[in-house]
Structure formats: C-alpha cells, structure tokens
N, CA, C and O atoms as a CHARMM CRD file, in Angstrom:
* protein
*
  292
    1    1 MET  N    105.54900  88.07500  90.99300 PROA 1      0.00000
    2    1 MET  CA   106.78700  87.51100  91.45400 PROA 1      0.00000
    3    1 MET  C    107.92400  88.40500  90.98800 PROA 1      0.00000
    4    1 MET  O    107.94800  88.84700  89.83900 PROA 1      0.00000
    5    2 LEU  N    108.85200  88.66500  91.87000 PROA 2      0.00000
    6    2 LEU  CA   110.04100  89.42000  91.52300 PROA 2      0.00000
    7    2 LEU  C    111.18300  88.44600  91.32300 PROA 2      0.00000
    8    2 LEU  O    111.20200  87.36100  91.90500 PROA 2      0.00000
    9    3 ALA  N    112.12500  88.84100  90.50100 PROA 3      0.00000
   10    3 ALA  CA   113.27900  87.99000  90.22600 PROA 3      0.00000
   11    3 ALA  C    114.55000  88.80800  90.38500 PROA 3      0.00000
   12    3 ALA  O    114.55200  90.02700  90.21500 PROA 3      0.00000
   13    4 GLU  N    115.61000  88.12500  90.70800 PROA 4      0.00000
   14    4 GLU  CA   116.91600  88.76600  90.78000 PROA 4      0.00000
   15    4 GLU  C    117.30300  89.24300  89.38100 PROA 4      0.00000
   16    4 GLU  O    116.88700  88.64500  88.38900 PROA 4      0.00000
   17    5 PRO  N    118.08000  90.29600  89.29400 PROA 5      0.00000
   18    5 PRO  CA   118.51900  90.75900  87.97100 PROA 5      0.00000
   19    5 PRO  C    119.14700  89.61800  87.16500 PROA 5      0.00000
   20    5 PRO  O    119.98400  88.86700  87.66600 PROA 5      0.00000
   21    6 GLY  N    118.72500  89.51200  85.91500 PROA 6      0.00000
   22    6 GLY  CA   119.23800  88.47200  85.03800 PROA 6      0.00000
   23    6 GLY  C    118.56000  87.12400  85.19200 PROA 6      0.00000
   24    6 GLY  O    118.91200  86.17900  84.48700 PROA 6      0.00000
   25    7 ARG  N    117.59100  87.00800  86.10100 PROA 7      0.00000
   26    7 ARG  CA   116.93000  85.72200  86.35000 PROA 7      0.00000
   27    7 ARG  C    115.44500  85.76500  86.02100 PROA 7      0.00000
   28    7 ARG  O    114.69800  84.88600  86.45000 PROA 7      0.00000
   29    8 ALA  N    115.00100  86.77100  85.26900 PROA 8      0.00000
   30    8 ALA  CA   113.56900  86.92400  84.97400 PROA 8      0.00000
   31    8 ALA  C    113.02900  85.75700  84.15900 PROA 8      0.00000
   32    8 ALA  O    111.94600  85.24700  84.44500 PROA 8      0.00000
   33    9 LEU  N    113.77300  85.33400  83.15100 PROA 9      0.00000
   34    9 LEU  CA   113.29300  84.22600  82.32100 PROA 9      0.00000
   35    9 LEU  C    113.14600  82.96000  83.15600 PROA 9      0.00000
   36    9 LEU  O    112.13700  82.26100  83.06200 PROA 9      0.00000
   37   10 GLU  N    114.13200  82.67500  83.95300 PROA 10     0.00000
   38   10 GLU  CA   114.07500  81.49300  84.82400 PROA 10     0.00000
   39   10 GLU  C    112.86100  81.55700  85.75200 PROA 10     0.00000
   40   10 GLU  O    112.17100  80.55600  85.94100 PROA 10     0.00000
   41   11 ALA  N    112.60100  82.72600  86.32600 PROA 11     0.00000
   42   11 ALA  CA   111.46800  82.88900  87.23800 PROA 11     0.00000
   43   11 ALA  C    110.14600  82.78200  86.49000 PROA 11     0.00000
   44   11 ALA  O    109.17900  82.24000  87.02600 PROA 11     0.00000
   45   12 ALA  N    110.08800  83.28700  85.26500 PROA 12     0.00000
   46   12 ALA  CA   108.84900  83.24000  84.48700 PROA 12     0.00000
   47   12 ALA  C    108.51200  81.82500  84.04900 PROA 12     0.00000
   48   12 ALA  O    107.34000  81.48800  83.88400 PROA 12     0.00000
   49   13 LEU  N    109.52300  81.00300  83.86100 PROA 13     0.00000
   50   13 LEU  CA   109.27300  79.63100  83.40900 PROA 13     0.00000
   51   13 LEU  C    108.59000  78.77000  84.46500 PROA 13     0.00000
   52   13 LEU  O    107.90200  77.80800  84.12500 PROA 13     0.00000
   53   14 VAL  N    108.77000  79.09800  85.73000 PROA 14     0.00000
   54   14 VAL  CA   108.16000  78.29600  86.80600 PROA 14     0.00000
   55   14 VAL  C    106.62900  78.31100  86.68700 PROA 14     0.00000
   56   14 VAL  O    106.03400  77.24000  86.57300 PROA 14     0.00000
   57   15 PRO  N    105.96100  79.48400  86.70800 PROA 15     0.00000
   58   15 PRO  CA   104.49700  79.44700  86.56700 PROA 15     0.00000
   59   15 PRO  C    104.07000  79.03600  85.15700 PROA 15     0.00000
   60   15 PRO  O    103.00700  78.43700  84.99100 PROA 15     0.00000
   61   16 ALA  N    104.87600  79.34500  84.14300 PROA 16     0.00000
   62   16 ALA  CA   104.51600  78.95100  82.77800 PROA 16     0.00000
   63   16 ALA  C    104.44300  77.43300  82.65400 PROA 16     0.00000
   64   16 ALA  O    103.52100  76.90300  82.03400 PROA 16     0.00000
   65   17 GLU  N    105.40400  76.73900  83.23500 PROA 17     0.00000
   66   17 GLU  CA   105.38700  75.27600  83.18900 PROA 17     0.00000
   67   17 GLU  C    104.18400  74.72200  83.93800 PROA 17     0.00000
   68   17 GLU  O    103.58700  73.73300  83.51200 PROA 17     0.00000
   69   18 ARG  N    103.82600  75.35200  85.05000 PROA 18     0.00000
   70   18 ARG  CA   102.65500  74.89900  85.81500 PROA 18     0.00000
   71   18 ARG  C    101.38500  75.08900  84.99600 PROA 18     0.00000
   72   18 ARG  O    100.52400  74.21000  84.96500 PROA 18     0.00000
   73   19 ILE  N    101.27100  76.23300  84.33600 PROA 19     0.00000
   74   19 ILE  CA   100.09900  76.51300  83.49500 PROA 19     0.00000
   75   19 ILE  C    100.01500  75.50100  82.36000 PROA 19     0.00000
   76   19 ILE  O     98.93000  75.02000  82.03200 PROA 19     0.00000
   77   20 CYS  N    101.15500  75.17900  81.76100 PROA 20     0.00000
   78   20 CYS  CA   101.17100  74.26100  80.61000 PROA 20     0.00000
   79   20 CYS  C    100.77300  72.83700  80.98200 PROA 20     0.00000
   80   20 CYS  O    100.42500  72.04800  80.10400 PROA 20     0.00000
   81   21 ARG  N    100.81700  72.49900  82.25400 PROA 21     0.00000
   82   21 ARG  CA   100.39400  71.15700  82.68100 PROA 21     0.00000
   83   21 ARG  C     98.87200  71.02600  82.74000 PROA 21     0.00000
   84   21 ARG  O     98.35200  69.92100  82.89100 PROA 21     0.00000
   85   22 ASN  N     98.16100  72.13800  82.62200 PROA 22     0.00000
   86   22 ASN  CA    96.70200  72.12300  82.67000 PROA 22     0.00000
   87   22 ASN  C     96.12300  71.86100  81.28300 PROA 22     0.00000
   88   22 ASN  O     96.81200  71.97800  80.27000 PROA 22     0.00000
   89   23 ALA  N     94.86000  71.50800  81.26300 PROA 23     0.00000
   90   23 ALA  CA    94.17200  71.25100  80.00000 PROA 23     0.00000
   91   23 ALA  C     94.11600  72.53800  79.17200 PROA 23     0.00000
   92   23 ALA  O     93.79400  73.60100  79.70400 PROA 23     0.00000
   93   24 PRO  N     94.42500  72.45000  77.88600 PROA 24     0.00000
   94   24 PRO  CA    94.39300  73.64500  77.04000 PROA 24     0.00000
   95   24 PRO  C     93.05400  74.37900  77.07500 PROA 24     0.00000
   96   24 PRO  O     93.02100  75.60900  77.06400 PROA 24     0.00000
   97   25 SER  N     91.95500  73.63400  77.11600 PROA 25     0.00000
   98   25 SER  CA    90.64700  74.29800  77.15600 PROA 25     0.00000
   99   25 SER  C     90.46900  75.07200  78.45900 PROA 25     0.00000
  100   25 SER  O     89.85500  76.13900  78.45600 PROA 25     0.00000
  101   26 ALA  N     90.99000  74.56100  79.56500 PROA 26     0.00000
  102   26 ALA  CA    90.89600  75.26700  80.84500 PROA 26     0.00000
  103   26 ALA  C     91.75100  76.52900  80.82800 PROA 26     0.00000
  104   26 ALA  O     91.34100  77.57100  81.34100 PROA 26     0.00000
  105   27 VAL  N     92.93200  76.43300  80.24200 PROA 27     0.00000
  106   27 VAL  CA    93.81000  77.59800  80.15500 PROA 27     0.00000
  107   27 VAL  C     93.14900  78.67200  79.29500 PROA 27     0.00000
  108   27 VAL  O     93.14600  79.84800  79.66100 PROA 27     0.00000
  109   28 ARG  N     92.58700  78.26900  78.14800 PROA 28     0.00000
  110   28 ARG  CA    91.90700  79.23600  77.27900 PROA 28     0.00000
  111   28 ARG  C     90.75300  79.91100  78.01600 PROA 28     0.00000
  112   28 ARG  O     90.58700  81.12700  77.92700 PROA 28     0.00000
  113   29 ALA  N     89.95700  79.13000  78.74200 PROA 29     0.00000
  114   29 ALA  CA    88.80700  79.68700  79.46600 PROA 29     0.00000
  115   29 ALA  C     89.26600  80.67300  80.54000 PROA 29     0.00000
  116   29 ALA  O     88.65700  81.72900  80.71200 PROA 29     0.00000
  117   30 CYS  N     90.32600  80.33800  81.25600 PROA 30     0.00000
  118   30 CYS  CA    90.84800  81.23600  82.29300 PROA 30     0.00000
  119   30 CYS  C     91.39400  82.52300  81.69000 PROA 30     0.00000
  120   30 CYS  O     91.16400  83.61000  82.21900 PROA 30     0.00000
  121   31 LEU  N     92.11700  82.39900  80.58400 PROA 31     0.00000
  122   31 LEU  CA    92.64400  83.58800  79.92200 PROA 31     0.00000
  123   31 LEU  C     91.51600  84.47700  79.40900 PROA 31     0.00000
  124   31 LEU  O     91.59100  85.70100  79.51700 PROA 31     0.00000
  125   32 ALA  N     90.47800  83.87200  78.85500 PROA 32     0.00000
  126   32 ALA  CA    89.33100  84.64900  78.36200 PROA 32     0.00000
  127   32 ALA  C     88.63900  85.36900  79.51800 PROA 32     0.00000
  128   32 ALA  O     88.26200  86.53400  79.38700 PROA 32     0.00000
  129   33 ALA  N     88.47100  84.68200  80.64400 PROA 33     0.00000
  130   33 ALA  CA    87.82100  85.30200  81.80500 PROA 33     0.00000
  131   33 ALA  C     88.66200  86.45300  82.34700 PROA 33     0.00000
  132   33 ALA  O     88.12600  87.51300  82.67100 PROA 33     0.00000
  133   34 ALA  N     89.96600  86.25500  82.44700 PROA 34     0.00000
  134   34 ALA  CA    90.84800  87.31400  82.94400 PROA 34     0.00000
  135   34 ALA  C     90.84200  88.50300  81.99200 PROA 34     0.00000
  136   34 ALA  O     90.82700  89.65500  82.42700 PROA 34     0.00000
  137   35 ASP  N     90.85300  88.21900  80.69600 PROA 35     0.00000
  138   35 ASP  CA    90.84000  89.29200  79.70400 PROA 35     0.00000
  139   35 ASP  C     89.54200  90.09600  79.80300 PROA 35     0.00000
  140   35 ASP  O     89.57000  91.32600  79.79900 PROA 35     0.00000
  141   36 ALA  N     88.42200  89.40900  79.88900 PROA 36     0.00000
  142   36 ALA  CA    87.12300  90.08700  79.97900 PROA 36     0.00000
  143   36 ALA  C     87.02300  90.91300  81.25200 PROA 36     0.00000
  144   36 ALA  O     86.55600  92.05100  81.22600 PROA 36     0.00000
  145   37 ALA  N     87.46500  90.33600  82.37200 PROA 37     0.00000
  146   37 ALA  CA    87.40800  91.06200  83.63800 PROA 37     0.00000
  147   37 ALA  C     88.32700  92.27000  83.59900 PROA 37     0.00000
  148   37 ALA  O     87.99600  93.32800  84.13400 PROA 37     0.00000
  149   38 GLY  N     89.47700  92.11300  82.96600 PROA 38     0.00000
  150   38 GLY  CA    90.41600  93.22700  82.87000 PROA 38     0.00000
  151   38 GLY  C     89.84700  94.38100  82.07500 PROA 38     0.00000
  152   38 GLY  O     89.96000  95.53700  82.48000 PROA 38     0.00000
  153   39 TRP  N     89.22700  94.06900  80.93000 PROA 39     0.00000
  154   39 TRP  CA    88.63300  95.12500  80.11800 PROA 39     0.00000
  155   39 TRP  C     87.45700  95.76100  80.83400 PROA 39     0.00000
  156   39 TRP  O     87.25200  96.97100  80.74300 PROA 39     0.00000
  157   40 GLN  N     86.68000  94.95200  81.54800 PROA 40     0.00000
  158   40 GLN  CA    85.53800  95.49200  82.28700 PROA 40     0.00000
  159   40 GLN  C     86.02400  96.42900  83.39400 PROA 40     0.00000
  160   40 GLN  O     85.44600  97.49600  83.60200 PROA 40     0.00000
  161   41 ALA  N     87.07400  96.03800  84.09700 PROA 41     0.00000
  162   41 ALA  CA    87.62500  96.88400  85.15500 PROA 41     0.00000
  163   41 ALA  C     88.20400  98.17000  84.57500 PROA 41     0.00000
  164   41 ALA  O     88.04300  99.24700  85.15000 PROA 41     0.00000
  165   42 THR  N     88.87100  98.05200  83.44400 PROA 42     0.00000
  166   42 THR  CA    89.44100  99.23100  82.79800 PROA 42     0.00000
  167   42 THR  C     88.34500 100.20000  82.37900 PROA 42     0.00000
  168   42 THR  O     88.45800 101.40500  82.60500 PROA 42     0.00000
  169   43 ALA  N     87.28800  99.68200  81.77100 PROA 43     0.00000
  170   43 ALA  CA    86.17400 100.53600  81.34200 PROA 43     0.00000
  171   43 ALA  C     85.53300 101.21700  82.54100 PROA 43     0.00000
  172   43 ALA  O     85.19900 102.40000  82.47800 PROA 43     0.00000
  173   44 GLY  N     85.35800 100.48600  83.62600 PROA 44     0.00000
  174   44 GLY  CA    84.77300 101.06500  84.83100 PROA 44     0.00000
  175   44 GLY  C     85.64300 102.16400  85.42000 PROA 44     0.00000
  176   44 GLY  O     85.13700 103.19200  85.87000 PROA 44     0.00000
  177   45 ALA  N     86.94500 101.94400  85.41600 PROA 45     0.00000
  178   45 ALA  CA    87.86900 102.95600  85.93900 PROA 45     0.00000
  179   45 ALA  C     87.84100 104.20800  85.06600 PROA 45     0.00000
  180   45 ALA  O     87.81500 105.32900  85.57400 PROA 45     0.00000
  181   46 LEU  N     87.84700 104.00700  83.76100 PROA 46     0.00000
  182   46 LEU  CA    87.79000 105.15900  82.85900 PROA 46     0.00000
  183   46 LEU  C     86.50300 105.94700  83.04600 PROA 46     0.00000
  184   46 LEU  O     86.52100 107.17800  83.05800 PROA 46     0.00000
  185   47 ASP  N     85.38700 105.24100  83.19300 PROA 47     0.00000
  186   47 ASP  CA    84.10400 105.91700  83.42000 PROA 47     0.00000
  187   47 ASP  C     84.14300 106.74400  84.70300 PROA 47     0.00000
  188   47 ASP  O     83.57200 107.83200  84.76600 PROA 47     0.00000
  189   48 ALA  N     84.82300 106.21900  85.72800 PROA 48     0.00000
  190   48 ALA  CA    84.87200 106.89400  87.02100 PROA 48     0.00000
  191   48 ALA  C     85.73000 108.15600  86.98800 PROA 48     0.00000
  192   48 ALA  O     85.46700 109.09400  87.74000 PROA 48     0.00000
  193   49 ILE  N     86.74800 108.19800  86.13500 PROA 49     0.00000
  194   49 ILE  CA    87.66800 109.33500  86.16900 PROA 49     0.00000
  195   49 ILE  C     87.58300 110.26200  84.96500 PROA 49     0.00000
  196   49 ILE  O     88.11900 111.36900  85.00300 PROA 49     0.00000
  197   50 ARG  N     86.92400 109.83300  83.90900 PROA 50     0.00000
  198   50 ARG  CA    86.92700 110.58900  82.64900 PROA 50     0.00000
  199   50 ARG  C     86.58300 112.06000  82.83700 PROA 50     0.00000
  200   50 ARG  O     87.26000 112.91800  82.27000 PROA 50     0.00000
  201   51 ASP  N     85.57600 112.37200  83.59800 PROA 51     0.00000
  202   51 ASP  CA    85.12000 113.75500  83.76200 PROA 51     0.00000
  203   51 ASP  C     85.58200 114.37700  85.07900 PROA 51     0.00000
  204   51 ASP  O     85.00300 115.36900  85.52300 PROA 51     0.00000
  205   52 SER  N     86.59900 113.82100  85.70100 PROA 52     0.00000
  206   52 SER  CA    87.04900 114.33700  86.99100 PROA 52     0.00000
  207   52 SER  C     87.94400 115.56000  86.82000 PROA 52     0.00000
  208   52 SER  O     88.51400 115.79300  85.75400 PROA 52     0.00000
  209   53 ALA  N     88.05000 116.32800  87.89100 PROA 53     0.00000
  210   53 ALA  CA    88.94600 117.48600  87.89300 PROA 53     0.00000
  211   53 ALA  C     90.39500 117.04800  87.72000 PROA 53     0.00000
  212   53 ALA  O     91.17600 117.73100  87.05800 PROA 53     0.00000
  213   54 ASP  N     90.75900 115.90600  88.31600 PROA 54     0.00000
  214   54 ASP  CA    92.12600 115.41500  88.18000 PROA 54     0.00000
  215   54 ASP  C     92.44800 115.02700  86.73500 PROA 54     0.00000
  216   54 ASP  O     93.57500 115.23100  86.28200 PROA 54     0.00000
  217   55 ALA  N     91.47800 114.47400  86.00900 PROA 55     0.00000
  218   55 ALA  CA    91.71700 114.12700  84.60700 PROA 55     0.00000
  219   55 ALA  C     92.00200 115.38800  83.80400 PROA 55     0.00000
  220   55 ALA  O     92.92700 115.41100  82.99300 PROA 55     0.00000
  221   56 ALA  N     91.22000 116.43100  84.02300 PROA 56     0.00000
  222   56 ALA  CA    91.44000 117.69700  83.32800 PROA 56     0.00000
  223   56 ALA  C     92.77500 118.30900  83.71900 PROA 56     0.00000
  224   56 ALA  O     93.48900 118.84300  82.87100 PROA 56     0.00000
  225   57 GLU  N     93.11200 118.23600  84.99900 PROA 57     0.00000
  226   57 GLU  CA    94.39200 118.76400  85.47300 PROA 57     0.00000
  227   57 GLU  C     95.55500 118.00100  84.85000 PROA 57     0.00000
  228   57 GLU  O     96.57000 118.60200  84.49700 PROA 57     0.00000
  229   58 GLY  N     95.42000 116.70100  84.71400 PROA 58     0.00000
  230   58 GLY  CA    96.48100 115.90700  84.09800 PROA 58     0.00000
  231   58 GLY  C     96.75000 116.33600  82.66600 PROA 58     0.00000
  232   58 GLY  O     97.90400 116.44900  82.25200 PROA 58     0.00000
  233   59 VAL  N     95.69800 116.57400  81.91700 PROA 59     0.00000
  234   59 VAL  CA    95.84800 117.02400  80.52600 PROA 59     0.00000
  235   59 VAL  C     96.47700 118.41300  80.49200 PROA 59     0.00000
  236   59 VAL  O     97.40900 118.65700  79.72600 PROA 59     0.00000
  237   60 ARG  N     95.96500 119.32900  81.32800 PROA 60     0.00000
  238   60 ARG  CA    96.53300 120.69100  81.36300 PROA 60     0.00000
  239   60 ARG  C     98.00800 120.66300  81.73800 PROA 60     0.00000
  240   60 ARG  O     98.82500 121.33100  81.10500 PROA 60     0.00000
  241   61 ALA  N     98.34600 119.89600  82.76000 PROA 61     0.00000
  242   61 ALA  CA    99.73900 119.82500  83.20400 PROA 61     0.00000
  243   61 ALA  C    100.62900 119.26500  82.09900 PROA 61     0.00000
  244   61 ALA  O    101.74000 119.75300  81.89200 PROA 61     0.00000
  245   62 PHE  N    100.15600 118.25900  81.39900 PROA 62     0.00000
  246   62 PHE  CA   100.92700 117.68400  80.29700 PROA 62     0.00000
  247   62 PHE  C    101.16100 118.72500  79.21500 PROA 62     0.00000
  248   62 PHE  O    102.28700 118.90400  78.75100 PROA 62     0.00000
  249   63 LEU  N    100.09500 119.41100  78.81100 PROA 63     0.00000
  250   63 LEU  CA   100.21500 120.41500  77.75000 PROA 63     0.00000
  251   63 LEU  C    101.09400 121.59200  78.16500 PROA 63     0.00000
  252   63 LEU  O    101.78500 122.18600  77.33600 PROA 63     0.00000
  253   64 GLU  N    101.06100 121.92200  79.45100 PROA 64     0.00000
  254   64 GLU  CA   101.87500 123.02600  79.96500 PROA 64     0.00000
  255   64 GLU  C    103.26500 122.56100  80.40300 PROA 64     0.00000
  256   64 GLU  O    104.06900 123.36000  80.88400 PROA 64     0.00000
  257   65 MET  N    103.54000 121.28200  80.23500 PROA 65     0.00000
  258   65 MET  CA   104.83000 120.68100  80.58300 PROA 65     0.00000
  259   65 MET  C    105.24400 120.99900  82.02200 PROA 65     0.00000
  260   65 MET  O    106.34400 121.48300  82.28700 PROA 65     0.00000
  261   66 ARG  N    104.31700 120.70800  82.93900 PROA 66     0.00000
  262   66 ARG  CA   104.56200 120.93400  84.36300 PROA 66     0.00000
  263   66 ARG  C    104.03400 119.75500  85.15400 PROA 66     0.00000
  264   66 ARG  O    103.21600 118.98800  84.64600 PROA 66     0.00000
  265   67 PRO  N    104.48500 119.59800  86.38300 PROA 67     0.00000
  266   67 PRO  CA   103.92100 118.51800  87.20400 PROA 67     0.00000
  267   67 PRO  C    102.45800 118.82200  87.53800 PROA 67     0.00000
  268   67 PRO  O    102.10500 119.98300  87.74600 PROA 67     0.00000
  269   68 PRO  N    101.61300 117.80900  87.59200 PROA 68     0.00000
  270   68 PRO  CA   100.20800 118.03600  87.93100 PROA 68     0.00000
  271   68 PRO  C    100.02500 118.36800  89.41100 PROA 68     0.00000
  272   68 PRO  O    100.80600 117.93500  90.25800 PROA 68     0.00000
  273   69 ALA  N     98.99300 119.13400  89.70500 PROA 69     0.00000
  274   69 ALA  CA    98.60400 119.43400  91.08300 PROA 69     0.00000
  275   69 ALA  C     97.30300 118.69800  91.34900 PROA 69     0.00000
  276   69 ALA  O     96.22500 119.25300  91.13900 PROA 69     0.00000
  277   70 TRP  N     97.38900 117.44200  91.81400 PROA 70     0.00000
  278   70 TRP  CA    96.20600 116.59800  92.01900 PROA 70     0.00000
  279   70 TRP  C     95.38200 117.09600  93.19400 PROA 70     0.00000
  280   70 TRP  O     95.92400 117.58800  94.18400 PROA 70     0.00000
  281   71 THR  N     94.06200 116.96300  93.07300 PROA 71     0.00000
  282   71 THR  CA    93.14200 117.36800  94.15200 PROA 71     0.00000
  283   71 THR  C     92.34600 116.18600  94.69600 PROA 71     0.00000
  284   71 THR  O     91.73800 116.28900  95.76200 PROA 71     0.00000
  285   72 GLY  N     92.34400 115.07500  93.98200 PROA 72     0.00000
  286   72 GLY  CA    91.54200 113.93900  94.41300 PROA 72     0.00000
  287   72 GLY  C     90.08400 114.05000  94.01100 PROA 72     0.00000
  288   72 GLY  O     89.24600 113.28600  94.49000 PROA 72     0.00000
  289   73 ARG  N     89.77800 114.98500  93.14500 PROA 73     0.00000
  290   73 ARG  CA    88.39500 115.17900  92.67300 PROA 73     0.00000
  291   73 ARG  C     88.32900 114.98500  91.18500 PROA 73     0.00000
  292   73 ARG  O     87.25600 115.10500  90.59400 PROA 73     0.00000
C-alpha cells in the first residue's frame, strides 16, 4: 500500500488494526510461515545467482567503482 506524504503511519494502522483483531496464535503462525518462506526464497535466490557471471561482475564493478555491465548470465 502506498500512502500520501506524511500519511504513512495512518495508512499502516489500517492493516495493523485488522491483524490485531485476529487470534494471537493465528498471527504468530502466519508470521512464522511468512518468515520461513521468506528465508527459503532468499536462500534459493542466493543459490541461483551465487556463481553467476553477473554476481562476479557486480563485485568487480563495485571494487572498480564503476557501473556494472550486466549480461544476464
């Protein structure tokens, strides 16, 4: 959800209040599932790119203080 400048807190309270109306055990279970899925997705993404040419190019470009030249490999 996007909010108008200066209205982020007001916008964040809407879903927060809805979440707080649910059973605490259900909220905990949902948060645990989202956290686990997030870490699993992150690990999978890292495994997919760790040894890629683009990963190496990103490191080289950073060390050489230049924009990277991505190849998609």
